[in-house]
DRENVO-703285 format. One line per 2 residues: number of its first residue (from 1); their letters; for each residue x, y, z of C-alpha. Coordinates in Angstrom, 3 decimals. Example, Ala and Ser with C-alpha at 12.3 -4.5 7.8 and 13.67 -1.06 7.14 Angstrom:
# residues 2
1) AS) 12.300/-4.500/7.800  13.670/-1.060/7.140
# end
This chain:
# residues 397
1) XX) 0.000/0.000/0.000  1.297/3.435/-0.924
3) XX) 2.071/5.544/2.129  1.189/9.251/2.250
5) XX) 2.476/10.078/5.709  5.422/12.048/4.281
7) XX) 3.385/13.980/1.700  1.035/16.944/1.703
9) XX) -2.202/16.645/-0.304  -2.214/18.092/-3.815
11) XX) -2.883/21.809/-3.742  -1.387/22.262/-0.262
13) XX) 2.134/22.829/1.029  4.241/23.510/4.096
15) XX) 5.525/27.058/4.626  8.964/27.757/6.092
17) XX) 10.791/30.693/7.661  10.828/33.620/5.178
19) XX) 7.613/32.360/3.559  5.832/32.532/6.917
21) XX) 7.303/35.968/7.606  6.145/37.273/4.215
23) XX) 2.601/35.956/4.726  2.421/37.450/8.209
25) XX) 3.792/40.797/6.977  1.221/41.024/4.187
27) XX) -1.650/39.947/6.420  -0.696/42.479/9.097
29) XX) -0.359/45.322/6.584  -3.738/44.624/5.038
31) XX) -5.368/44.228/8.460  -3.976/47.619/9.483
33) XX) -5.545/49.192/6.381  -8.956/47.791/7.302
35) XX) -8.761/48.598/11.016  -7.630/52.170/10.350
37) XX) -10.840/52.671/8.371  -13.238/51.374/10.996
39) XX) -13.757/47.790/9.814  -14.428/45.078/12.404
41) XX) -12.966/41.576/12.197  -15.079/38.429/12.036
43) XX) -14.102/34.762/11.781  -16.430/32.109/10.406
45) XX) -16.058/28.327/10.896  -13.820/26.382/8.551
47) XX) -16.614/23.773/8.587  -19.982/24.890/7.232
49) XX) -23.170/23.122/6.252  -23.408/22.431/2.522
51) XX) -26.735/24.306/2.478  -24.932/27.634/3.063
53) XX) -23.472/27.371/-0.455  -26.508/25.884/-2.186
55) XX) -29.325/28.462/-2.429  -31.280/30.429/-5.007
57) XX) -28.628/33.068/-5.623  -25.628/31.203/-4.253
59) XX) -25.110/28.419/-6.762  -21.566/27.606/-5.665
61) XX) -20.325/24.750/-7.921  -20.521/21.630/-5.797
63) XX) -17.577/20.040/-7.620  -15.306/22.761/-6.192
65) XX) -16.088/21.906/-2.572  -14.430/19.501/-0.149
67) XX) -17.306/17.543/1.414  -17.691/15.420/4.526
69) XX) -20.423/14.395/6.961  -20.804/15.184/10.658
71) XX) -21.826/12.847/13.473  -25.496/13.172/12.471
73) XX) -24.719/12.287/8.848  -25.377/15.870/7.673
75) XX) -23.469/17.065/4.639  -20.690/19.527/5.507
77) XX) -18.043/21.350/3.483  -14.713/22.975/4.163
79) XX) -15.357/26.699/3.663  -14.825/27.347/-0.112
81) XX) -15.714/31.046/0.073  -15.877/33.716/2.793
83) XX) -18.637/35.953/1.418  -21.433/33.399/1.785
85) XX) -20.705/32.571/5.451  -20.524/36.298/6.241
87) XX) -23.914/36.756/4.553  -25.207/33.977/6.837
89) XX) -23.625/35.710/9.823  -25.219/39.055/8.894
91) XX) -28.640/37.417/8.832  -28.191/35.586/12.165
93) XX) -25.910/36.854/14.930  -25.620/40.317/13.358
95) XX) -29.277/40.539/12.372  -30.021/43.415/14.738
97) XX) -26.823/45.354/14.049  -27.531/48.610/12.247
99) XX) -26.517/48.833/8.601  -24.163/49.588/7.023
101) XX) -21.826/46.972/8.470  -18.143/47.107/7.582
103) XX) -16.488/43.739/8.241  -13.109/42.210/7.473
105) XX) -11.605/38.749/7.789  -8.333/36.838/7.688
107) XX) -9.029/33.163/7.042  -8.451/30.280/4.651
109) XX) -10.751/28.921/1.985  -10.586/25.434/0.465
111) XX) -11.258/24.670/-3.205  -10.948/21.499/-5.262
113) XX) -8.842/22.477/-8.264  -8.070/20.231/-11.250
115) XX) -5.108/17.930/-10.812  -1.803/19.474/-11.937
117) XX) -3.474/22.880/-12.366  -0.757/24.531/-10.292
119) XX) -3.402/26.262/-8.162  -3.648/26.039/-4.390
121) XX) -6.545/24.193/-2.791  -5.915/25.958/0.521
123) XX) -5.838/29.739/0.100  -5.186/32.355/2.784
125) XX) -7.390/35.400/2.240  -7.786/38.867/3.736
127) XX) -10.910/40.690/2.675  -13.761/43.052/3.427
129) XX) -17.533/43.100/3.070  -19.588/46.324/3.120
131) XX) -23.177/45.390/3.906  -25.772/48.084/3.271
133) XX) -25.196/51.797/2.818  -25.204/53.864/-0.360
135) XX) -24.188/51.534/-3.190  -22.190/54.040/-5.214
137) XX) -20.265/55.243/-2.164  -19.630/51.655/-1.082
139) XX) -18.334/50.730/-4.550  -15.918/53.660/-4.517
141) XX) -14.668/52.765/-1.034  -14.228/49.088/-1.900
143) XX) -12.224/49.857/-5.054  -10.012/52.413/-3.322
145) XX) -9.356/49.969/-0.468  -8.565/47.219/-2.985
147) XX) -5.984/49.447/-4.672  -4.589/50.468/-1.278
149) XX) -4.203/46.830/-0.207  -2.308/45.993/-3.404
151) XX) -0.132/49.115/-3.326  0.931/48.480/0.277
153) XX) 2.451/45.220/-0.900  3.639/46.028/-4.415
155) XX) 3.743/49.272/-6.421  3.379/47.404/-9.712
157) XX) -0.297/46.552/-9.560  -3.356/47.068/-11.718
159) XX) -7.067/46.982/-11.024  -9.394/45.638/-13.729
161) XX) -13.017/46.752/-13.393  -16.174/45.668/-15.189
163) XX) -19.877/45.191/-14.537  -21.375/41.722/-14.896
165) XX) -24.803/43.383/-15.040  -24.008/44.483/-18.609
167) XX) -23.516/40.875/-19.701  -26.672/39.787/-17.884
169) XX) -28.754/42.510/-19.564  -27.488/41.494/-23.010
171) XX) -28.234/37.827/-22.273  -31.820/38.667/-21.312
173) XX) -32.481/39.688/-24.893  -30.502/36.789/-26.371
175) XX) -32.833/33.818/-26.617  -30.914/30.622/-25.881
177) XX) -30.993/27.586/-23.599  -29.120/27.357/-20.296
179) XX) -26.293/25.260/-21.737  -25.491/27.744/-24.496
181) XX) -25.733/30.618/-22.003  -23.176/28.865/-19.795
183) XX) -20.894/28.309/-22.790  -21.158/31.952/-23.891
185) XX) -20.190/33.086/-20.398  -17.144/30.819/-20.464
187) XX) -16.164/31.936/-24.004  -16.310/35.587/-23.001
189) XX) -14.363/34.970/-19.804  -11.627/33.045/-21.642
191) XX) -11.780/35.343/-24.717  -12.520/32.406/-26.997
193) XX) -13.076/34.435/-30.181  -13.566/31.511/-32.619
195) XX) -16.534/30.181/-30.632  -17.971/33.664/-30.097
197) XX) -17.661/34.578/-33.769  -20.011/31.697/-34.585
199) XX) -22.754/33.660/-32.810  -22.709/36.178/-35.654
201) XX) -24.824/33.742/-37.669  -27.661/34.364/-35.219
203) XX) -30.471/36.723/-36.242  -30.582/38.098/-32.709
205) XX) -29.138/41.652/-32.641  -27.638/40.962/-29.199
207) XX) -25.226/38.455/-30.752  -22.975/41.233/-32.082
209) XX) -22.736/42.778/-28.593  -21.748/39.428/-27.063
211) XX) -19.012/38.972/-29.674  -17.601/42.427/-28.901
213) XX) -17.678/42.222/-25.084  -14.300/40.479/-24.515
215) XX) -12.628/42.928/-26.903  -13.665/45.893/-24.774
217) XX) -10.596/45.931/-22.559  -8.080/48.688/-21.871
219) XX) -7.945/52.222/-20.549  -10.740/54.756/-20.259
221) XX) -11.049/54.886/-24.070  -12.961/51.592/-23.791
223) XX) -16.093/53.520/-22.819  -16.152/55.369/-26.153
225) XX) -15.695/52.082/-28.014  -18.434/50.398/-25.955
227) XX) -20.972/53.101/-26.758  -20.641/52.236/-30.445
229) XX) -21.588/48.561/-30.007  -23.598/48.243/-26.766
231) XX) -27.167/49.504/-26.922  -30.348/49.428/-24.877
233) XX) -31.471/51.646/-22.033  -30.380/49.341/-19.195
235) XX) -27.028/48.506/-20.780  -26.282/52.160/-21.510
237) XX) -27.292/53.126/-17.967  -24.953/50.552/-16.428
239) XX) -22.157/51.587/-18.768  -22.569/55.268/-17.799
241) XX) -22.563/54.367/-14.104  -19.373/52.309/-14.531
243) XX) -17.683/55.152/-16.398  -18.562/57.627/-13.654
245) XX) -17.284/55.212/-11.013  -13.928/54.824/-12.784
247) XX) -13.620/58.582/-13.241  -14.422/59.157/-9.557
249) XX) -11.835/56.727/-8.191  -9.149/57.999/-10.591
251) XX) -8.938/61.033/-8.303  -7.349/58.674/-5.727
253) XX) -6.039/55.708/-7.719  -3.491/56.578/-10.437
255) XX) -5.324/56.480/-13.760  -2.728/54.192/-15.333
257) XX) -3.441/51.559/-12.656  -7.104/51.278/-13.696
259) XX) -8.164/49.007/-16.566  -11.694/48.620/-17.876
261) XX) -12.759/45.077/-18.819  -16.347/44.660/-19.990
263) XX) -15.706/40.972/-20.601  -15.018/40.425/-16.919
265) XX) -17.542/37.827/-15.746  -17.130/35.828/-12.541
267) XX) -18.284/32.224/-12.225  -19.787/33.011/-8.824
269) XX) -23.455/33.528/-9.559  -24.126/35.919/-6.694
271) XX) -22.446/38.974/-8.289  -24.947/41.507/-9.642
273) XX) -23.034/44.706/-10.479  -19.434/45.879/-10.535
275) XX) -16.838/43.165/-10.584  -13.096/43.640/-10.291
277) XX) -9.772/41.873/-10.109  -6.356/42.997/-8.943
279) XX) -2.995/41.882/-10.293  0.569/42.298/-9.062
281) XX) 3.630/41.980/-11.276  5.177/38.535/-11.185
283) XX) 1.987/36.602/-10.432  -0.047/35.445/-13.417
285) XX) -3.381/34.865/-11.671  -5.574/37.492/-9.978
287) XX) -4.210/38.399/-6.540  -7.492/40.096/-5.599
289) XX) -11.101/39.627/-6.677  -14.419/41.111/-5.659
291) XX) -17.672/42.672/-6.687  -21.212/43.761/-5.810
293) XX) -23.833/41.228/-4.694  -27.187/42.859/-3.976
295) XX) -29.417/39.760/-3.793  -27.293/37.418/-1.696
297) XX) -28.182/38.626/1.804  -31.878/38.487/0.921
299) XX) -31.448/34.789/0.177  -30.457/34.365/3.822
301) XX) -33.426/36.410/5.041  -31.990/39.916/5.409
303) XX) -32.382/42.306/2.510  -29.304/44.470/1.960
305) XX) -27.079/45.470/-0.926  -23.396/44.606/-0.471
307) XX) -19.943/44.741/-2.016  -16.636/43.167/-1.031
309) XX) -13.315/41.709/-2.114  -10.665/39.229/-1.016
311) XX) -6.880/39.390/-1.347  -5.002/36.166/-2.008
313) XX) -2.383/36.612/0.725  -0.181/33.830/-0.597
315) XX) -0.042/35.382/-4.084  0.934/38.821/-2.804
317) XX) 3.392/37.317/-0.294  5.231/35.491/-3.091
319) XX) 5.790/38.746/-4.944  6.728/40.577/-1.751
321) XX) 9.217/37.891/-0.713  11.099/38.053/-4.019
323) XX) 11.706/41.764/-3.484  12.348/41.677/0.268
325) XX) 13.819/38.242/1.027  16.941/39.612/2.725
327) XX) 14.793/41.753/5.046  12.672/38.728/5.973
329) XX) 15.641/36.589/7.021  15.303/36.315/10.768
331) XX) 18.322/36.456/13.071  18.825/37.037/16.776
333) XX) 20.859/39.724/18.493  22.478/37.453/21.062
335) XX) 23.102/33.738/21.526  23.191/32.704/25.192
337) XX) 25.095/29.595/26.266  24.809/28.262/29.794
339) XX) 27.599/26.037/31.063  26.780/22.816/32.891
341) XX) 24.861/23.770/36.040  24.125/27.306/34.786
343) XX) 21.044/26.509/32.723  18.609/28.485/34.922
345) XX) 20.994/31.436/35.144  21.231/31.391/31.352
347) XX) 17.417/31.460/31.047  17.244/34.369/33.498
349) XX) 19.851/36.229/31.434  17.751/35.598/28.304
351) XX) 14.743/37.215/29.997  16.816/40.244/30.993
353) XX) 18.030/40.694/27.421  14.483/40.344/26.053
355) XX) 13.266/43.003/28.495  15.880/45.327/26.955
357) XX) 14.322/44.807/23.525  16.791/42.242/22.191
359) XX) 15.991/38.973/20.436  17.732/36.004/22.024
361) XX) 18.569/32.420/21.105  19.121/30.122/24.107
363) XX) 21.571/27.464/22.911  20.633/24.026/24.235
365) XX) 23.817/22.161/23.333  26.597/21.334/25.799
367) XX) 29.638/22.492/23.783  30.694/26.201/23.808
369) XX) 32.548/25.719/20.527  29.327/24.389/18.946
371) XX) 27.493/27.443/20.299  29.975/29.773/18.596
373) XX) 29.729/27.813/15.326  25.925/27.945/15.455
375) XX) 25.998/31.711/16.045  28.336/32.226/13.090
377) XX) 26.237/30.026/10.786  23.063/31.936/11.716
379) XX) 24.556/35.431/11.563  24.280/36.033/15.321
381) XX) 26.986/38.565/16.111  27.283/38.128/19.883
383) XX) 27.581/35.129/22.230  27.013/35.472/25.983
385) XX) 28.427/32.622/28.073  26.963/32.144/31.551
387) XX) 29.111/30.089/33.958  27.926/28.094/36.989
389) XX) 28.582/31.095/39.275  26.276/33.250/37.203
391) XX) 29.054/35.330/35.671  28.543/36.427/32.080
393) XX) 31.265/36.778/29.483  30.587/38.074/25.985
395) XX) 32.235/37.220/22.693  31.818/38.872/19.296
397) X) 31.437/36.362/16.476
# end
């Protein structure tokens, strides 16, 4: 029988030393951004009932979830998403809290990704949810916070913004079955032009708009191009609102960091309005994703519009570590070695040094030469030797 006791499951890994420091640094920086702006932290269970992710507007793909059963044979999942549990929380324990609610979280999600996809199944996330309040103001705040979170970690970032409501409005006038609708969404998302071009044979005037959607990507000039090919009162209204939103936030976010993508469509069915992704240089996948979901809380029994986003902490930490690895290398100020019989005196000396603000490594070996070699190998510049009478002698390494 093949043994797995020395392996980690596919999509997971162990993190060591500088990797842990980079993740903690990024998480702490992002948390500080949220706390400084009045957001309150929540933590939801890693184990949730399957029903949380299987509702009218939720529609989380069941094949992406890790499933198990509890002691009563009820179907459970490892949390695959943080927004849905927070929507549940808002409708239960926070039901009587006045809106708007500004919440943030630092927790992992778990997704079943295809074998050899190179994607993590366990993902550390830091994110926010704004529940209630003026929608336009909330959208502006969410986008500015998203840019701030990325810029704190890497100056070379970009924010891509679209509105999935535009696609949904076009699809309402495009008469097709559910399977074709699902395929069209995937073709637009993956910019599969050959498949989309086949729609031109349709007599439906909306077909031309669907073919053009994934091409409408770039700077603010995209809005002028979109007005030539996207028509209809609702579509034009949503396009005008998106343009105003991008213009508004460009007063805070550098204009060159903002990209408009009208072909941006998320597989999560609960998004209803703006949708956005953030990228950092050196990481090919989105490092941040979010959007507006105005119907989701109502599905849990509490009507409220909402918007939020999540940062993939691991993705940003990888980029940060490449640029700051030397700063993340951890070393101590002093190595303390206690001779035979001086172990407690050595520990007391460690505590005194720590109280002075120093970082200390208490060497547990029995050989002073080994202590000096360890200090040299780990870039510790000073060795304090404590003898059995409690006397301390110091050596520079």
